[in-house]
C-alpha positions as CSV (number, residue, x, y, z in Angstrom):
1,M,87.6,138.2,94.5
2,K,90.5,135.9,95.5
3,I,90.0,133.1,98.0
4,I,92.8,131.0,99.5
5,V,91.8,127.6,101.0
6,C,94.2,125.8,103.3
7,I,93.8,122.1,103.1
8,K,95.7,119.2,104.7
9,Q,96.4,115.6,103.8
10,V,95.6,113.5,106.9
11,P,96.0,109.8,107.7
12,D,93.0,107.6,106.9
13,T,92.8,105.9,110.2
14,K,90.9,103.0,108.6
15,G,94.3,101.9,107.2
16,G,96.0,102.0,110.6
17,V,98.4,104.5,112.2
18,K,102.2,104.4,112.1
19,F,104.7,106.4,114.1
20,N,108.3,107.5,113.7
21,P,110.7,106.8,116.6
22,D,110.5,110.5,117.6
23,G,106.7,110.1,118.1
24,T,105.7,112.0,115.0
25,L,103.3,110.4,112.4
26,D,105.0,108.4,109.7
27,R,102.8,110.0,107.0
28,G,104.6,108.4,104.1
29,A,103.6,104.9,105.3
30,M,99.9,105.5,105.7
31,L,96.8,105.9,103.5
32,A,95.7,109.5,103.3
33,I,92.6,111.6,102.6
34,M,91.7,115.3,102.5
35,N,90.8,116.5,106.0
36,P,87.0,116.7,106.3
37,D,86.7,120.2,107.8
38,D,89.1,121.5,105.0
39,K,87.0,119.8,102.3
40,A,83.9,121.7,103.7
41,G,85.9,124.9,103.6
42,L,86.9,124.2,100.0
43,E,83.2,123.5,99.1
44,A,82.3,126.8,100.7
45,A,84.9,128.6,98.5
46,L,83.6,126.9,95.4
47,R,80.1,128.0,96.1
48,I,81.2,131.6,96.6
49,K,83.0,131.3,93.3
50,E,79.8,130.1,91.6
51,Q,77.6,132.8,93.2
52,N,79.9,135.8,93.3
53,G,82.8,135.0,90.9
54,A,86.1,134.3,92.5
55,E,89.5,132.7,92.0
56,V,90.1,129.8,94.4
57,T,93.7,128.8,95.3
58,V,94.3,125.8,97.5
59,I,97.5,125.5,99.5
60,T,98.9,122.7,101.6
61,M,102.1,121.9,103.5
62,G,103.4,118.4,103.6
63,L,105.3,115.6,101.8
64,P,105.4,115.5,98.0
65,K,102.5,113.0,98.1
66,A,100.3,115.8,99.6
67,A,100.0,116.9,95.9
68,D,97.2,114.2,95.7
69,V,94.8,116.2,97.8
70,L,95.7,119.3,95.8
71,R,94.7,117.5,92.6
72,E,91.5,116.3,94.2
73,A,90.8,120.0,95.0
74,L,91.5,121.0,91.4
75,A,89.2,118.2,90.2
76,M,86.4,119.6,92.5
77,G,86.8,123.1,90.9
78,A,89.7,125.0,92.4
79,D,91.7,127.2,90.0
80,K,95.3,127.0,91.4
81,A,97.2,124.7,93.7
82,I,100.4,125.3,95.8
83,L,102.4,122.7,97.6
84,V,104.8,123.8,100.4
85,T,107.3,121.1,100.9
86,D,110.8,121.0,102.3
87,R,112.8,118.6,104.5
88,V,113.4,121.4,107.0
89,L,109.7,121.9,107.5
90,G,109.1,118.3,108.6
91,G,107.8,117.4,112.1
92,A,106.1,120.8,112.6
93,D,103.5,121.4,115.3
94,T,100.7,123.9,115.0
95,W,103.0,126.9,115.7
96,A,105.5,125.9,113.1
97,T,102.8,124.9,110.6
98,S,100.9,128.2,110.9
99,T,104.2,130.1,110.6
100,T,105.0,128.2,107.4
101,L,101.6,128.7,105.8
102,A,101.5,132.4,106.7
103,G,105.0,132.8,105.1
104,A,103.7,131.2,102.0
105,I,100.4,133.2,101.9
106,R,102.3,136.5,102.2
107,N,103.3,135.9,98.6
108,L,99.7,135.9,97.4
109,E,96.8,138.3,97.0
110,Y,93.6,137.4,98.8
111,D,90.3,138.8,100.1
112,L,89.3,135.7,102.1
113,I,91.2,132.8,103.6
114,I,89.3,129.6,104.6
115,T,90.7,126.8,106.7
116,G,89.1,123.8,108.3
117,R,88.3,124.1,112.0
118,Q,90.7,121.4,112.9
119,A,92.5,118.3,111.4
120,I,91.5,114.8,112.4
121,D,95.2,113.9,113.1
122,G,95.6,116.6,115.8
123,D,92.2,118.0,116.8
124,T,93.8,121.2,118.1
125,A,91.8,123.8,116.1
126,Q,94.9,126.1,116.4
127,V,96.4,126.5,112.9
128,G,93.6,128.6,111.4
129,P,93.5,131.3,114.1
130,Q,97.3,131.3,114.3
131,I,97.6,132.0,110.6
132,A,95.2,134.9,111.1
133,E,97.3,136.2,114.0
134,H,100.5,135.9,111.9
135,L,98.9,137.9,109.1
136,G,97.1,140.4,111.3
137,L,93.7,139.4,110.1
138,P,90.3,139.1,111.9
139,V,89.2,135.5,112.3
140,I,85.7,133.9,112.6
141,S,85.9,130.3,113.7
142,Y,83.4,127.4,113.7
143,A,81.5,128.6,110.6
144,E,78.1,126.9,110.0
145,A,77.1,129.2,107.1
146,I,78.9,131.9,105.1
147,E,77.4,134.8,103.2
148,V,79.6,137.2,101.2
149,K,78.6,140.9,100.9
150,E,80.4,143.6,98.9
151,S,83.3,144.1,101.3
152,S,82.5,141.8,104.2
153,V,81.4,138.3,105.1
154,V,78.6,137.3,107.5
155,V,79.2,134.0,109.3
156,K,76.8,131.9,111.4
157,R,79.2,130.8,114.1
158,Q,78.5,127.7,116.2
159,Y,78.6,128.3,119.9
160,D,77.5,125.6,122.4
161,D,73.7,125.2,122.2
162,R,73.2,128.4,120.1
163,Y,74.9,130.4,117.4
164,H,76.4,133.8,116.8
165,M,75.9,135.9,113.6
166,V,79.3,137.7,113.1
167,E,80.3,140.1,110.3
168,A,83.9,141.0,109.4
169,K,85.4,143.2,106.8
170,M,87.6,141.5,104.3
171,P,90.4,140.4,104.2
172,C,89.7,138.0,107.0
173,L,90.0,134.3,107.8
174,I,87.2,131.8,108.5
175,T,87.5,128.3,109.9
176,A,84.9,125.9,108.6
177,L,83.1,123.0,110.3
178,A,82.5,119.8,108.4
179,E,78.7,120.4,109.0
180,L,79.0,123.6,106.9
181,N,77.9,121.7,103.7
182,D,78.1,118.5,101.8
183,P,81.2,118.7,99.6
184,R,80.8,117.9,95.9
185,Y,82.3,114.9,94.1
186,M,85.1,115.4,91.6
187,T,83.8,115.5,88.0
188,P,85.3,113.1,85.3
189,G,86.4,116.1,83.3
190,G,87.8,117.8,86.4
191,I,89.9,114.6,87.2
192,F,91.4,114.6,83.7
193,D,92.2,118.4,83.9
194,A,93.6,118.0,87.4
195,C,96.0,115.2,86.4
196,A,97.4,117.5,83.7
197,A,97.4,120.6,85.8
198,E,100.7,122.2,87.1
199,I,101.1,122.4,90.8
200,T,103.3,125.2,92.1
201,T,105.9,123.9,94.5
202,W,107.5,126.1,97.1
203,G,110.2,125.4,99.7
204,R,111.8,127.2,102.6
205,A,113.4,129.8,100.3
206,D,109.9,130.9,99.1
207,L,108.5,131.7,102.5
208,K,108.3,135.4,103.3
209,D,109.2,137.0,106.6
210,V,109.7,133.9,108.7
211,D,112.4,132.9,111.1
212,D,114.1,129.5,110.8
213,A,113.8,129.2,114.6
214,N,110.0,128.8,114.1
215,L,110.0,126.2,111.4
216,G,110.0,122.4,111.4
217,L,110.5,120.1,114.4
218,K,113.2,122.3,115.9
219,G,110.9,125.3,115.8
220,S,108.0,123.4,117.4
221,P,107.4,124.2,121.1
222,T,105.1,121.2,121.4
223,K,107.1,118.1,122.5
224,I,105.5,114.6,122.1
225,A,106.1,112.5,125.3
226,K,104.5,109.3,123.9
227,A,102.4,108.3,120.9
228,S,100.8,105.0,120.1
229,D,98.1,103.4,118.0
230,K,94.8,102.8,119.7
231,V,94.7,99.7,121.9
232,R,93.0,96.8,120.2
233,K,90.1,95.1,122.1
234,G,90.5,91.5,123.0
235,A,88.4,88.8,121.6
236,G,84.8,88.7,122.8
237,E,82.9,85.8,124.3
238,K,79.7,84.4,122.9
239,V,77.2,82.8,125.2
240,T,73.8,81.2,124.5
241,P,71.7,81.1,127.7
242,D,68.7,78.8,127.8
243,S,66.4,81.3,129.6
244,P,66.2,85.0,130.4
245,E,66.9,84.2,134.0
246,E,70.1,82.4,133.1
247,A,71.1,85.4,130.9
248,V,70.5,87.8,133.7
249,S,72.5,85.7,136.1
250,Y,75.4,85.5,133.7
251,I,75.5,89.3,133.1
252,V,75.3,90.0,136.9
253,G,78.1,87.6,137.5
254,K,80.3,89.2,134.9
255,L,79.6,92.7,136.2
256,T,80.4,91.5,139.8
257,E,83.6,89.9,138.5
258,K,84.7,93.2,137.0
259,H,83.7,95.1,140.2
260,V,81.2,97.1,138.2
261,I,78.5,96.2,140.8
């Protein structure tokens, strides 16, 4: 069995967010982590590997520094890693990203593709289903549990205040929720092996059956009107009332001042 897991290096918002003049994220200037939903998808693939036997390949699209999350995935237990990077692919929205990843995946053999539900730097939940559409695959989204049978997968799919049990024949694509599992830590031995491992690097020339008109910033129908970091809150005010009555009076006064009451 061959499993492909799409992962993404996303900004660690604890370190602040920076933007380019065109409104896109300046990823090279920010701290980065593996997207949480993607890490849960990777853990699901590794558990299938342990239970059923499988080869797990991780693939990401991004800057050369995105190789860091690929090495993290290898240290967790993935078998192969592919980095898709090229200047012409920069600034891609979900459409251009899914087109690129589908073009790369067409070069690979697979029974199952797992992606995260969504990335914390966009929250669109579009890339996984779009990849499935490009490849002509059935897709099951919002996976809370995954069970592999001989030629199919059964997924517990989150749906509002209930869930669906959905079965699909492989090959298919699943999008994973962060709640799907608790991802494992990298092992010391895995870290050493990952540092020495070879990461396959592909560019535009390696993408199969894609049109340049659908790649990168120029191929992205989504246009960013304005982007900014979150507005920082002003300094607070500390008061020490002498009695409960004084505290109530102060609070009521502030609420009145702000036209809340």
